[in-house]
C-alpha positions in Angstrom: -151.9 -34.6 202.0 -150.2 -35.8 205.1 -151.4 -34.1 208.3 -152.5 -34.8 211.8 -156.2 -35.3 212.4 -157.3 -33.5 215.5 -160.3 -35.1 217.1 -161.5 -35.8 220.6 -162.6 -39.4 219.9 -160.0 -41.1 222.1 -159.5 -42.4 225.6 -162.3 -41.5 228.0 -164.3 -39.8 225.3 -164.3 -43.0 223.2 -165.4 -44.9 226.2 -168.2 -42.4 226.8 -169.3 -42.8 223.1 -169.3 -46.6 223.4 -171.4 -46.5 226.6 -173.9 -43.8 225.9 -174.0 -42.9 222.1 -176.0 -46.0 221.0 -179.1 -44.9 219.2 -180.5 -42.1 217.0 -182.6 -41.7 213.9 -179.6 -42.1 211.6 -179.5 -45.8 212.1 -182.8 -46.6 210.4 -182.5 -43.6 208.0 -179.3 -44.9 206.4 -180.2 -48.6 206.7 -182.2 -48.8 203.4 -179.2 -47.3 201.4 -177.0 -50.0 202.9 -179.4 -52.8 202.4 -179.9 -51.8 198.7 -176.2 -51.4 198.0 -173.9 -54.0 199.6 -171.1 -54.3 200.3 -171.1 -51.0 202.2 -168.5 -49.0 204.1 -169.2 -46.9 207.2 -166.7 -44.1 207.2 -166.0 -42.7 210.7 -167.8 -45.6 212.1 -166.8 -44.7 215.7 -167.8 -47.2 218.3 -170.3 -48.8 216.0 -173.5 -46.9 216.7 -174.7 -47.5 213.1 -172.5 -50.4 212.0 -173.2 -52.8 214.8 -177.0 -52.8 214.3 -176.5 -53.2 210.6 -174.2 -56.2 210.8 -176.3 -57.7 213.5 -179.2 -57.6 211.0 -177.1 -59.5 208.4 -175.9 -56.6 206.3 -172.4 -56.7 204.7 -170.7 -53.6 206.1 -167.1 -52.7 206.8 -165.9 -49.9 209.1 -163.1 -47.4 209.2 -162.3 -44.6 211.7 -159.3 -42.4 212.5 -159.4 -43.4 216.2 -158.0 -46.8 217.2 -159.9 -46.5 220.5 -163.1 -46.1 218.6 -162.3 -49.1 216.4 -161.5 -51.2 219.5 -164.9 -50.3 221.0 -166.7 -51.0 217.7 -165.0 -54.4 217.4 -166.0 -55.3 221.0 -169.6 -54.2 220.4 -169.8 -56.3 217.2 -168.4 -59.4 218.9 -171.2 -59.0 221.5 -173.7 -59.6 218.7 -171.7 -62.4 217.2 -170.2 -60.5 214.3 -166.6 -59.8 213.1 -166.8 -57.0 210.5 -163.7 -55.8 208.8 -162.5 -52.7 210.7 -159.6 -50.4 209.9 -158.0 -47.4 211.5 -157.4 -44.7 208.9 -158.3 -41.0 208.5 -160.6 -40.5 205.5 -158.1 -38.4 203.5 -155.7 -41.4 203.6 -158.4 -44.0 202.9 -156.8 -47.1 201.3 -158.8 -50.3 201.6 -158.6 -53.5 199.5 -162.3 -53.6 198.9 -164.7 -51.6 196.7 -168.2 -50.8 197.8 -171.7 -50.1 196.3 -172.5 -47.8 199.2 -170.5 -45.5 201.5 -172.1 -43.9 204.5 -170.5 -40.9 206.2 -172.6 -40.0 209.3 -171.3 -37.0 211.3 -167.9 -37.3 209.5 -167.6 -34.4 207.1 -165.3 -31.7 208.2 -163.9 -33.4 211.3 -160.3 -33.3 212.3 -158.4 -31.9 209.4 -158.1 -29.1 206.8 -160.6 -28.3 204.0 -158.1 -29.7 201.6 -158.1 -32.9 203.5 -161.9 -32.9 203.4 -161.8 -32.7 199.6 -159.1 -35.4 199.4 -161.2 -37.6 201.7 -164.2 -37.4 199.4 -161.9 -38.2 196.4 -160.7 -41.3 198.3 -164.3 -42.3 199.0 -165.1 -41.9 195.3 -162.2 -44.2 194.5 -163.5 -46.8 196.9 -167.0 -46.9 195.3 -167.9 -49.2 192.4 -169.0 -47.3 189.2 -172.6 -46.2 189.9 -172.0 -46.6 193.7 -173.6 -44.2 196.1 -172.2 -42.0 198.9 -174.7 -40.9 201.5 -173.5 -38.3 204.1 -175.1 -35.9 206.5 -173.9 -32.4 207.5 -175.1 -30.1 210.3 -177.0 -27.0 209.1 -175.2 -23.8 210.1 -175.1 -23.8 213.9 -172.3 -21.2 213.9 -173.9 -19.0 211.3 -176.4 -17.9 214.0 -176.1 -14.2 214.8 -175.2 -15.0 218.5 -171.8 -16.3 217.5 -170.8 -13.0 215.9 -169.9 -11.7 219.4 -168.3 -14.9 220.6 -165.4 -14.6 223.0 -163.3 -17.5 224.5 -163.8 -18.5 228.1 -161.4 -20.0 230.6 -161.3 -23.7 231.1 -163.0 -25.0 234.2 -161.3 -28.1 235.4 -163.4 -28.6 238.5 -164.9 -32.1 238.4 -168.7 -32.0 237.8 -170.9 -32.8 240.8 -172.8 -36.1 241.2 -175.9 -34.6 239.6 -173.9 -34.1 236.3 -172.5 -37.6 236.1 -173.9 -40.6 234.3 -173.6 -44.2 235.3 -172.5 -46.3 232.3 -173.2 -50.0 231.6 -169.5 -50.7 232.3 -170.0 -49.7 235.9 -168.2 -46.4 235.8 -169.5 -42.9 236.1 -168.7 -40.4 233.4 -169.1 -36.6 232.8 -168.3 -34.4 229.8 -167.8 -30.6 229.6 -167.6 -28.8 226.2 -166.3 -25.4 225.2 -165.4 -23.6 222.0 -161.7 -22.7 221.9 -161.5 -20.8 218.7 -164.0 -19.7 216.0 -163.2 -18.2 212.6 -166.4 -17.8 210.7 -164.7 -16.2 207.7 -162.5 -19.4 207.4 -165.4 -21.7 208.3 -163.5 -23.3 211.1 -164.1 -24.0 214.8 -161.9 -25.7 217.4 -163.8 -27.4 220.3 -162.5 -28.8 223.6 -164.1 -31.6 225.5 -163.1 -32.6 229.0 -164.0 -36.1 230.3 -164.0 -37.5 233.8 -164.4 -41.0 235.1 -165.3 -42.2 238.6 -165.5 -45.6 240.2 -167.5 -46.1 243.4 -167.4 -42.3 243.9 -163.7 -41.9 243.5 -162.3 -39.8 240.6 -159.9 -42.1 238.7 -159.3 -40.3 235.4 -159.6 -36.9 233.7 -158.7 -36.1 230.1 -158.9 -33.2 227.7 -159.1 -33.5 223.9 -159.6 -31.1 221.1 -161.6 -31.3 217.8 -161.0 -29.3 214.7 -164.2 -28.8 212.7 -164.6 -27.3 209.2 -168.0 -25.6 208.7 -169.9 -25.9 205.4 -173.1 -24.4 204.0 -175.4 -26.5 201.9 -174.0 -24.9 198.7 -170.5 -25.6 199.9 -171.1 -29.3 200.5 -172.7 -29.7 197.0 -169.7 -27.9 195.5 -167.2 -30.1 197.4 -168.9 -33.2 196.2 -168.9 -31.9 192.7 -165.1 -31.1 192.9 -164.5 -34.6 194.2 -166.1 -36.0 191.1 -169.5 -37.1 192.2 -172.6 -36.7 190.0 -176.4 -36.7 190.5 -176.0 -34.9 193.9 -179.4 -34.8 195.7 -180.1 -32.9 199.0 -182.8 -34.3 201.3 -184.0 -33.4 204.7 -182.5 -35.2 207.6 -183.7 -37.6 208.7 -187.1 -37.7 207.0 -185.8 -38.2 203.4 -188.1 -35.7 201.7 -187.2 -32.3 200.3 -185.7 -29.9 202.9 -188.3 -27.8 204.6 -186.0 -25.3 206.1 -185.8 -26.1 209.8 -183.8 -29.3 209.8 -180.7 -29.5 212.0 -179.1 -31.8 209.4 -179.2 -32.2 205.7 -178.4 -35.4 203.9 -176.5 -35.5 200.6 -176.8 -38.4 198.2 -174.2 -38.5 195.5 -173.1 -41.1 192.8 -169.8 -42.2 191.4 -170.1 -41.9 187.6 -170.3 -45.2 185.7 -167.2 -44.0 183.7 -164.4 -41.9 185.3 
């Protein structure tokens, strides 16, 4: 199962995440699952968007992420609120932690960075880290690339010209940042997309850094996610609308899957 995880969550992009990606409905949506099932694990915790508010509120949550830069940012953010959660740098398909959990949250993590076999192995590793009867809660985007407009997609050339001042954002760390995204490759039959993200950084109007990173993303339909969880060994799989928690009404951008480790395996 060894294999390189290809994500863009490093360097300047990790710094952008830490500075700007700090809120969202997922924080409060997932919180009750964590509160009702501690200790909990935040898989692909990133820079701590969910984890830090949870531990600041007294919840017992560990974090793991494939990016050391993201883990460093998460640790710094947690220390700012007086917390020292246990944080590890591991890809999900190689997950090997000493603790077992009553709840695992995977927010925006399924299908990122590796192969479909690695996605399945990652869910099996998550299952092994849950206590019997423990719960996995994960979200997954609903079919952006299954829209008809992507059937005629063609790649476009990279534009490396730095964005103008109107497209830059001043961050709390005192630097300006800008991002530019494009799709590098799309294989709808295989359910796979490769994205590219460029990042720039300025200080007092002077460009000081420019990086380019790629992200491999595996695409899954609702039925495919349910089948993947089933193959990994989960039971009692429930699909709810994201992030309202009721039955899906058909126009959600994300669905949430709640799955349980059997009490006997």
